[in-house]
ZADREN-977385 format. One record per residue: residue in three letters; x, y, z of N, C-alpha, C, O, CB in turn. Coordinates in steps of 0.1 Angstrom, whole numbers, padded with zeros to 4 digits, always signed. Glycine has a CB too. Example, Ala and Ser with C-alpha at 12.3 -4.5 7.8 and 13.67 -1.06 7.14 Angstrom:
Ala+0132-0057+0078+0123-0045+0078+0132-0033+0078+0142-0033+0085+0113-0045+0090/Ser+0128-0022+0071+0137-0011+0071+0129+0000+0079+0134+0011+0080+0141-0006+0057/
//
This chain:
Met+1190+0730-0435+1183+0726-0449+1176+0736-0455+1172+0745-0448+1174+0717-0447/Ala+1175+0736-0467+1170+0748-0475+1154+0743-0479+1151+0732-0478+1180+0751-0490/Tyr+1146+0754-0482+1133+0750-0484+1129+0760-0495+1131+0772-0497+1123+0752-0470/Ile+1122+0751-0503+1116+0758-0516+1101+0760-0515+1093+0751-0514+1119+0748-0530/Val+1098+0773-0514+1086+0777-0510+1078+0782-0522+1084+0790-0530+1088+0788-0499/His+1064+0778-0525+1058+0786-0539+1055+0800-0535+1060+0809-0541+1042+0779-0545/Glu+1047+0801-0524+1042+0814-0520+1038+0815-0503+1035+0805-0496+1029+0817-0529/Cys+1039+0825-0499+1036+0829-0484+1027+0842-0484+1030+0853-0488+1049+0831-0476/Phe+1015+0839-0477+1004+0851-0477+0997+0849-0466+0996+0838-0461+0995+0852-0488/Leu+0991+0860-0461+0983+0861-0450+0966+0861-0455+0963+0870-0463+0989+0873-0441/Thr+0958+0854-0451+0945+0853-0454+0936+0846-0445+0941+0843-0434+0944+0848-0467/Leu+0925+0842-0446+0915+0835-0436+0913+0820-0443+0910+0816-0455+0899+0846-0436/Gln+0915+0812-0430+0913+0797-0436+0895+0795-0440+0885+0798-0433+0918+0784-0423/Gly+0898+0788-0455+0884+0786-0460+0876+0775-0457+0865+0775-0462+0884+0786-0471/Glu+0882+0765-0450+0876+0753-0448+0878+0747-0434+0887+0751-0427+0881+0745-0458/Gly+0869+0738-0431+0872+0728-0419+0870+0735-0407+0863+0745-0406+0886+0722-0419/Leu+0876+0731-0397+0874+0735-0383+0880+0746-0381+0877+0752-0371+0879+0726-0373/Asn+0889+0751-0389+0893+0766-0385+0890+0777-0394+0897+0787-0395+0908+0767-0383/Met+0876+0774-0403+0873+0782-0411+0871+0796-0405+0868+0797-0393+0862+0777-0416/Gly+0873+0806-0412+0873+0821-0410+0886+0827-0401+0888+0839-0399+0858+0825-0402/Arg+0894+0816-0395+0905+0820-0388+0917+0828-0394+0924+0821-0402+0909+0810-0382/Ala+0921+0841-0391+0933+0843-0398+0945+0834-0399+0947+0827-0389+0936+0854-0395/Ala+0953+0834-0408+0967+0825-0409+0974+0828-0419+0969+0832-0430+0965+0811-0409/Val+0985+0825-0416+0999+0828-0427+0998+0814-0434+0999+0804-0427+1017+0831-0419/Phe+0997+0813-0448+0998+0802-0455+1011+0802-0460+1017+0811-0465+0989+0802-0465/Val+1018+0790-0457+1032+0786-0463+1028+0777-0475+1022+0766-0472+1043+0776-0451/Arg+1029+0778-0488+1028+0767-0496+1041+0764-0502+1048+0772-0508+1018+0770-0508/Phe+1047+0751-0498+1057+0744-0502+1055+0740-0518+1044+0737-0523+1058+0731-0492/Ala+1067+0742-0523+1067+0736-0539+1067+0721-0539+1071+0717-0528+1081+0741-0547/Gly+1065+0713-0548+1066+0698-0548+1055+0689-0543+1050+0691-0532+1079+0694-0540/Cys+1052+0680-0549+1041+0669-0546+1045+0657-0550+1049+0655-0562+1029+0672-0553/Asn+1045+0646-0541+1047+0633-0543+1036+0626-0553+1038+0615-0558+1048+0626-0531/Leu+1025+0633-0555+1015+0626-0562+1010+0631-0577+1001+0625-0584+1004+0626-0553/Trp+1017+0643-0580+1015+0649-0592+1027+0660-0594+1031+0667-0584+1000+0655-0593/Ser+1032+0660-0605+1043+0669-0607+1038+0684-0609+1046+0693-0610+1052+0664-0620/Gly+1026+0685-0611+1022+0699-0612+1022+0701-0626+1015+0712-0629+1030+0709-0605/Arg+1026+0696-0635+1027+0699-0652+1014+0692-0656+1012+0680-0653+1042+0692-0662/Glu+1005+0701-0664+0992+0695-0671+0996+0683-0677+0988+0673-0676+0987+0705-0682/Glu+1007+0681-0685+1010+0670-0692+1014+0656-0686+1017+0646-0692+1019+0673-0699/Asp+1013+0658-0672+1012+0647-0666+1002+0642-0657+1003+0632-0651+1022+0647-0661/Arg+0990+0652-0656+0979+0651-0650+0974+0636-0651+0974+0628-0642+0971+0661-0654/Ala+0970+0634-0663+0963+0622-0666+0969+0607-0659+0963+0597-0655+0964+0621-0683/Thr+0982+0611-0660+0989+0597-0653+0991+0598-0639+0994+0587-0633+1004+0593-0659/Ala+0989+0609-0631+0992+0612-0619+0983+0602-0608+0972+0598-0611+0991+0627-0617/Val+0991+0600-0595+0981+0594-0587+0969+0604-0583+0957+0600-0582+0989+0588-0574/Cys+0971+0617-0581+0960+0628-0576+0959+0635-0593+0968+0640-0599+0966+0642-0560/Thr+0948+0633-0598+0945+0640-0609+0936+0652-0608+0934+0659-0618+0939+0631-0617/Phe+0931+0655-0596+0920+0664-0597+0926+0678-0589+0919+0687-0586+0905+0658-0589/Cys+0940+0679-0586+0945+0689-0578+0942+0702-0587+0943+0701-0599+0961+0688-0575/Asp+0937+0716-0580+0934+0727-0585+0943+0737-0578+0939+0749-0577+0920+0729-0585/Thr+0956+0732-0575+0964+0741-0566+0977+0742-0575+0982+0731-0578+0968+0736-0551/Glu+0983+0755-0579+0995+0759-0584+1007+0756-0574+1006+0763-0564+0995+0772-0588/Phe+1016+0749-0575+1027+0748-0566+1043+0743-0569+1052+0738-0562+1023+0739-0556/Arg+1042+0748-0582+1056+0746-0590+1065+0757-0586+1061+0769-0587+1054+0745-0607/Gly+1077+0755-0582+1088+0766-0582+1082+0775-0573+1070+0775-0568+1091+0772-0596/Gly+1093+0784-0571+1093+0793-0557+1105+0799-0554+1115+0800-0561+1090+0785-0545/Asp+1104+0804-0539+1115+0810-0536+1124+0801-0525+1118+0795-0516+1112+0825-0532/Arg+1137+0800-0526+1144+0793-0516+1147+0799-0504+1151+0811-0505+1155+0789-0521/Phe+1146+0792-0491+1149+0798-0482+1159+0790-0474+1155+0779-0471+1139+0803-0476/Glu+1170+0794-0471+1183+0788-0468+1183+0781-0454+1191+0772-0452+1194+0798-0468/Ser+1174+0785-0445+1174+0780-0431+1159+0780-0425+1150+0786-0430+1185+0789-0423/Ala+1158+0774-0416+1143+0774-0409+1141+0788-0402+1130+0794-0403+1142+0762-0396/Asp+1152+0793-0397+1150+0808-0392+1145+0816-0402+1136+0824-0399+1163+0815-0387/Ala+1150+0813-0414+1146+0826-0425+1134+0822-0432+1128+0830-0440+1158+0828-0438/Leu+1128+0812-0429+1114+0808-0434+1106+0813-0423+1098+0822-0425+1111+0791-0436/Ala+1107+0808-0411+1101+0812-0401+1097+0827-0398+1086+0832-0396+1107+0807-0391/Asp+1111+0835-0399+1110+0850-0399+1101+0857-0410+1093+0866-0408+1124+0857-0399/Ala+1103+0850-0424+1092+0855-0434+1077+0853-0429+1069+0862-0430+1093+0847-0447/Ala+1075+0842-0425+1061+0841-0421+1056+0849-0412+1045+0855-0413+1058+0830-0417/Phe+1067+0850-0399+1061+0860-0389+1058+0874-0392+1049+0879-0387+1069+0860-0378/Ala+1068+0881-0402+1067+0892-0406+1053+0895-0414+1049+0907-0415+1079+0893-0413/Leu+1047+0886-0419+1032+0887-0426+1022+0891-0414+1012+0898-0416+1028+0871-0434/Trp+1024+0886-0401+1016+0885-0388+1012+0899-0386+1022+0907-0385+1024+0878-0376/Pro+1001+0905-0385+0998+0917-0379+1005+0919-0362+1004+0911-0352+0982+0917-0379/Thr+1014+0932-0364+1018+0931-0350+1010+0936-0340+1003+0946-0341+1030+0938-0350/Gly+1012+0928-0328+1004+0928-0316+0991+0921-0319+0982+0925-0312+1001+0941-0309/Ala+0988+0911-0328+0976+0905-0327+0978+0892-0319+0987+0887-0312+0972+0904-0341/Ala+0965+0887-0321+0965+0872-0313+0973+0863-0317+0981+0867-0326+0953+0865-0313/Thr+0973+0851-0312+0984+0842-0311+0984+0839-0329+0973+0837-0335+0980+0827-0299/Pro+0994+0838-0333+0999+0838-0350+0996+0821-0352+1000+0812-0344+1019+0845-0354/Met+0989+0821-0365+0988+0807-0370+0992+0806-0382+0990+0815-0390+0976+0802-0369/Val+0999+0795-0384+1005+0792-0398+1000+0780-0403+0998+0771-0395+1021+0791-0398/Val+0997+0779-0417+0990+0768-0423+1002+0764-0433+1005+0771-0442+0975+0772-0431/Leu+1008+0753-0431+1019+0745-0439+1013+0736-0451+1009+0725-0447+1027+0735-0429/Thr+1011+0739-0462+1004+0735-0471+1011+0733-0485+1023+0735-0484+0994+0744-0472/Gly+1006+0728-0496+1011+0726-0506+1003+0724-0520+0992+0730-0522+1018+0716-0502/Gly+1010+0716-0530+1017+0705-0529+1015+0695-0515+1005+0693-0508+1029+0709-0530/Glu+1026+0691-0514+1028+0681-0502+1038+0687-0490+1050+0683-0490+1033+0667-0508/Pro+1033+0694-0482+1046+0700-0474+1055+0691-0466+1067+0694-0464+1042+0710-0464/Leu+1048+0679-0461+1058+0672-0454+1071+0664-0462+1079+0657-0457+1050+0661-0447/Leu+1072+0667-0474+1082+0664-0482+1095+0674-0479+1107+0670-0481+1078+0666-0497/Gln+1091+0686-0473+1100+0696-0469+1101+0697-0452+1111+0696-0445+1096+0710-0475/Val+1089+0699-0448+1089+0704-0433+1097+0693-0425+1096+0681-0427+1073+0705-0427/Asp+1104+0700-0416+1114+0691-0407+1113+0697-0392+1106+0708-0390+1131+0692-0413/Ala+1120+0690-0383+1118+0694-0368+1124+0708-0367+1118+0717-0361+1124+0683-0357/Ala+1135+0710-0373+1139+0725-0371+1130+0736-0378+1131+0748-0373+1153+0726-0376/Leu+1123+0734-0386+1114+0744-0390+1102+0744-0380+1101+0755-0375+1109+0740-0405/Leu+1093+0733-0376+1089+0735-0364+1090+0740-0355+1081+0744-0349+1087+0731-0361/Asp+1103+0739-0350+1109+0743-0337+1109+0760-0339+1106+0767-0329+1125+0734-0334/Ala+1113+0764-0350+1117+0779-0354+1101+0785-0354+1098+0795-0347+1127+0780-0372/Leu+1092+0778-0361+1079+0782-0359+1073+0785-0344+1068+0796-0340+1071+0772-0365/His+1075+0775-0338+1070+0776-0325+1076+0785-0315+1070+0791-0306+1070+0764-0319/Ala+1090+0787-0319+1098+0798-0310+1091+0811-0310+1090+0818-0300+1113+0802-0315/Arg+1085+0814-0325+1081+0826-0328+1064+0827-0323+1056+0835-0328+1084+0828-0343/Gly+1061+0818-0313+1046+0817-0309+1035+0810-0320+1023+0811-0317+1041+0832-0307/Phe+1038+0805-0331+1030+0801-0341+1022+0789-0335+1028+0781-0328+1037+0797-0353/Phe+1009+0788-0338+1000+0777-0336+1001+0770-0352+0995+0775-0362+0984+0781-0330/Ile+1008+0758-0351+1009+0752-0366+1002+0742-0371+1002+0731-0366+1020+0747-0369/Ala+0996+0745-0379+0986+0735-0387+0994+0732-0401+1002+0739-0407+0970+0743-0389/Val+0989+0718-0406+0994+0711-0417+0985+0707-0423+0976+0700-0417+1003+0702-0415/Glu+0983+0709-0437+0974+0700-0449+0982+0691-0453+0993+0696-0457+0969+0708-0462/Thr+0980+0678-0453+0988+0669-0461+0980+0658-0466+0968+0656-0463+1000+0664-0454/Asn+0987+0650-0475+0978+0639-0481+0982+0626-0474+0979+0615-0478+0980+0637-0499/Gly+0990+0628-0462+0990+0617-0453+1000+0606-0457+1002+0596-0450+0975+0610-0452/Thr+1008+0609-0469+1018+0599-0473+1033+0599-0467+1042+0591-0469+1020+0602-0488/Gln+1034+0608-0459+1045+0612-0451+1043+0612-0437+1032+0617-0432+1050+0624-0455/Pro+1053+0608-0428+1052+0608-0413+1054+0623-0408+1059+0631-0416+1064+0598-0407/Leu+1049+0627-0397+1051+0638-0391+1065+0641-0384+1069+0633-0376+1040+0639-0382/Pro+1071+0651-0389+1087+0652-0384+1086+0657-0371+1097+0660-0365+1097+0662-0393/Gly+1074+0660-0363+1076+0666-0349+1063+0670-0345+1053+0665-0349+1086+0679-0348/Ala+1064+0680-0336+1050+0684-0328+1044+0693-0339+1050+0702-0345+1053+0695-0313/Ile+1032+0690-0342+1024+0699-0350+1010+0701-0342+1005+0691-0335+1022+0694-0367/Asp+1004+0712-0342+0993+0715-0334+0980+0711-0338+0971+0709-0331+0993+0727-0332/Phe+0980+0709-0353+0965+0708-0361+0970+0703-0373+0979+0708-0379+0954+0722-0364/Val+0962+0688-0375+0967+0679-0387+0954+0681-0396+0943+0679-0391+0972+0662-0382/Cys+0956+0683-0408+0945+0680-0415+0948+0672-0428+0954+0675-0438+0938+0694-0417/Leu+0942+0661-0425+0945+0647-0435+0936+0647-0448+0924+0645-0447+0942+0633-0425/Ser+0941+0648-0459+0932+0648-0469+0939+0635-0481+0947+0637-0490+0930+0666-0474/Pro+0933+0624-0477+0936+0611-0486+0935+0613-0501+0926+0619-0506+0926+0601-0482/Lys+0944+0608-0508+0942+0607-0524+0944+0595-0530+0954+0588-0529+0953+0616-0531/Ser+0934+0592-0538+0932+0581-0546+0937+0569-0539+0934+0568-0527+0939+0582-0559/Thr+0945+0558-0545+0953+0549-0540+0966+0551-0531+0974+0542-0527+0955+0542-0551/Ala+0968+0563-0529+0981+0568-0523+0980+0563-0506+0971+0567-0499+0982+0586-0525/Pro+0990+0554-0500+0990+0549-0486+0990+0560-0475+0998+0569-0475+1002+0541-0484/Val+0982+0558-0467+0981+0569-0453+0990+0559-0446+0989+0547-0446+0964+0572-0443/Val+1001+0568-0440+1009+0566-0429+1008+0571-0416+1014+0567-0406+1018+0569-0432/Leu+0998+0581-0417+0995+0586-0403+0984+0579-0398+0977+0574-0406+0992+0599-0402/Glu+0982+0578-0384+0975+0572-0377+0963+0578-0370+0953+0571-0367+0983+0568-0369/Arg+0964+0592-0369+0952+0599-0365+0954+0615-0370+0965+0619-0374+0950+0597-0350/Ala+0946+0621-0369+0945+0636-0373+0934+0642-0367+0924+0636-0363+0943+0639-0386/Asp+0936+0657-0366+0925+0666-0363+0912+0665-0369+0901+0664-0362+0929+0678-0366/Glu+0914+0665-0383+0902+0665-0392+0907+0657-0404+0919+0656-0407+0897+0681-0396/Leu+0899+0652-0409+0901+0642-0422+0892+0651-0433+0881+0655-0429+0896+0624-0418/Lys+0895+0653-0444+0890+0661-0453+0892+0652-0466+0904+0650-0471+0897+0674-0453/Leu+0880+0645-0472+0881+0636-0484+0874+0643-0495+0862+0647-0494+0875+0623-0482/Val+0882+0645-0506+0875+0651-0516+0867+0640-0523+0872+0629-0524+0884+0659-0527/Tyr+0854+0644-0528+0846+0634-0530+0838+0639-0544+0834+0650-0545+0839+0632-0518/Pro+0834+0630-0554+0838+0616-0552+0852+0611-0559+0855+0614-0570+0826+0608-0558/Gln+0861+0602-0551+0871+0596-0557+0868+0581-0557+0865+0576-0546+0883+0599-0551/Pro+0868+0573-0567+0865+0558-0568+0873+0550-0560+0869+0540-0556+0868+0552-0582/Asp+0886+0555-0558+0896+0548-0551+0898+0552-0538+0908+0547-0532+0906+0548-0557/Ala+0890+0560-0534+0892+0567-0519+0876+0568-0512+0871+0579-0508+0900+0585-0520/Leu+0871+0558-0512+0858+0559-0508+0855+0564-0493+0864+0562-0485+0853+0546-0511/Pro+0846+0569-0489+0844+0575-0476+0843+0563-0466+0848+0564-0455+0830+0583-0475/Glu+0838+0551-0470+0836+0540-0461+0851+0534-0456+0852+0529-0445+0827+0528-0470/Lys+0861+0536-0463+0874+0535-0462+0880+0541-0448+0887+0536-0440+0880+0541-0474/Phe+0875+0552-0449+0880+0562-0437+0873+0564-0427+0878+0570-0417+0882+0575-0440/Ala+0860+0561-0426+0847+0562-0418+0853+0560-0401+0848+0566-0391+0834+0548-0423/Asp+0863+0551-0399+0868+0548-0386+0882+0555-0383+0887+0555-0372+0871+0532-0386/Phe+0886+0562-0393+0900+0567-0390+0899+0579-0380+0892+0589-0382+0908+0571-0404/Pro+0908+0576-0368+0908+0585-0359+0908+0600-0360+0918+0605-0364+0918+0581-0352/Ala+0899+0608-0359+0899+0624-0364+0886+0629-0356+0876+0621-0354+0897+0627-0383/Arg+0886+0640-0352+0877+0650-0346+0868+0651-0354+0857+0650-0348+0881+0662-0342/Ser+0866+0652-0367+0857+0656-0379+0861+0649-0389+0873+0647-0390+0857+0670-0383/His+0852+0644-0398+0852+0638-0410+0844+0646-0420+0832+0646-0420+0847+0627-0408/Trp+0851+0653-0431+0843+0662-0441+0846+0656-0454+0856+0650-0457+0848+0679-0441/Leu+0834+0657-0463+0833+0655-0474+0836+0669-0483+0828+0678-0482+0820+0650-0475/Ser+0845+0670-0490+0847+0682-0499+0844+0680-0514+0852+0674-0522+0862+0685-0499/Pro+0832+0684-0518+0827+0680-0531+0841+0685-0542+0848+0694-0539+0810+0688-0536/Met+0843+0678-0552+0854+0679-0561+0850+0692-0571+0840+0694-0576+0857+0663-0570/Asp+0858+0698-0570+0856+0712-0580+0861+0708-0596+0868+0699-0599+0867+0726-0575/Gly+0854+0717-0603+0856+0715-0616+0845+0715-0624+0836+0722-0618+0862+0705-0619/Arg+0840+0710-0635+0828+0710-0643+0819+0703-0640+0807+0703-0645+0831+0707-0655/Asn+0822+0694-0630+0810+0686-0625+0806+0690-0609+0801+0682-0601+0815+0669-0625/Leu+0809+0704-0606+0810+0707-0590+0794+0705-0586+0790+0700-0575+0817+0726-0586/Ala+0787+0710-0595+0772+0710-0587+0766+0696-0587+0758+0693-0578+0760+0720-0596/Gln+0771+0688-0597+0766+0673-0593+0774+0667-0583+0768+0658-0576+0767+0664-0605/Asn+0789+0670-0580+0795+0664-0570+0790+0671-0554+0790+0665-0544+0810+0666-0574/Ile+0786+0684-0556+0778+0688-0543+0766+0681-0539+0763+0678-0527+0774+0702-0544/Gln+0758+0678-0550+0747+0671-0547+0749+0656-0542+0743+0650-0532+0739+0672-0558/Ala+0759+0649-0549+0765+0637-0542+0769+0636-0531+0766+0626-0525+0774+0633-0547/Ala+0777+0646-0525+0783+0648-0513+0773+0652-0502+0775+0650-0491+0793+0657-0514/Thr+0762+0659-0505+0751+0662-0496+0741+0649-0495+0734+0647-0484+0743+0675-0501/Ala+0740+0643-0503+0730+0629-0502+0739+0620-0492+0733+0615-0482+0728+0620-0520/Tyr+0755+0618-0494+0761+0609-0486+0760+0615-0472+0756+0609-0463+0774+0607-0490/Cys+0763+0626-0472+0765+0633-0457+0750+0631-0448+0749+0629-0436+0769+0652-0459/Leu+0739+0632-0457+0726+0630-0449+0723+0614-0446+0718+0609-0436+0713+0637-0460/Ala+0729+0607-0456+0728+0593-0450+0738+0587-0442+0737+0576-0438+0726+0585-0459/His+0748+0595-0438+0758+0589-0431+0763+0603-0424+0772+0609-0428+0770+0581-0440/Pro+0755+0606-0414+0757+0618-0406+0771+0618-0398+0771+0627-0389+0744+0619-0396/Asn+0780+0612-0398+0792+0610-0391+0803+0620-0400+0814+0626-0396+0795+0593-0389/Trp+0798+0620-0413+0804+0631-0422+0798+0644-0423+0786+0646-0422+0803+0627-0435/Arg+0808+0654-0424+0802+0666-0425+0806+0674-0439+0817+0670-0443+0806+0675-0411/Met+0799+0683-0445+0800+0688-0458+0811+0699-0458+0809+0708-0450+0787+0693-0463/Asn+0820+0701-0466+0830+0708-0464+0828+0715-0479+0827+0709-0490+0845+0698-0459/Ile+0828+0730-0477+0826+0737-0489+0841+0747-0489+0845+0752-0479+0810+0746-0489/Gln+0846+0750-0500+0858+0757-0501+0854+0774-0499+0855+0781-0508+0866+0755-0516/Ala+0848+0778-0487+0845+0792-0487+0850+0801-0492+0844+0811-0497+0844+0796-0478/His+0866+0800-0491+0873+0811-0497+0872+0815-0510+0876+0826-0514+0884+0810-0495/Lys+0866+0803-0519+0863+0808-0532+0852+0816-0533+0852+0825-0541+0862+0797-0540/Ser+0840+0814-0527+0829+0826-0527+0831+0837-0519+0822+0846-0519+0817+0821-0522/Trp+0842+0839-0513+0848+0849-0504+0857+0859-0515+0858+0871-0513+0858+0842-0491/Gln+0862+0853-0526+0869+0856-0535+0883+0861-0530+0887+0872-0533+0862+0864-0543/Ile+0888+0852-0521+0900+0854-0515+0910+0840-0518+0905+0829-0523+0897+0857-0497/Arg+0921+0843-0515+0933+0830-0517+0932+0821-0506+0939+0811-0505+0951+0836-0518/
//
């Protein structure tokens, strides 16, 4: 199977339980909740995405992509970590790619909207539900909910099996207001934790 990857890069994870950890990010092209074109945003299931994921490079095999990811990891460093993200990575990630990444020693994390089943063994799952899109996953390591979403209220996911439940204030022109709203919700519901996109303040990808 071939894979279309928008970009691969080494950076620090800026969110959630793995914040501050070095990782190779593999950003897959394509998403099932928005085309990525601004003219389609208003009618998309997910209208607030702030990530570019259209187009990219074609990798003809799982080994080719795994090799490209591993080449970005510092030689001789600790256990390598790869974050499969998008778009929606599980539209493309398959068992062959997971096997190839594990064969190179990677700890594999995925950031998914939860609408696609896991294709195999993944070490860390970050679920970020979007609007009315159905979630087919039954558990995750962390649940990160962009807030506020009128069609995806925190109460709907309060009992979802995950080690941590995060509220991530929606970015954009209302960010300051959304931070205040998320703060108030977390204070009133302490099982939720505040998630800030620290990489933006660090001015890194």
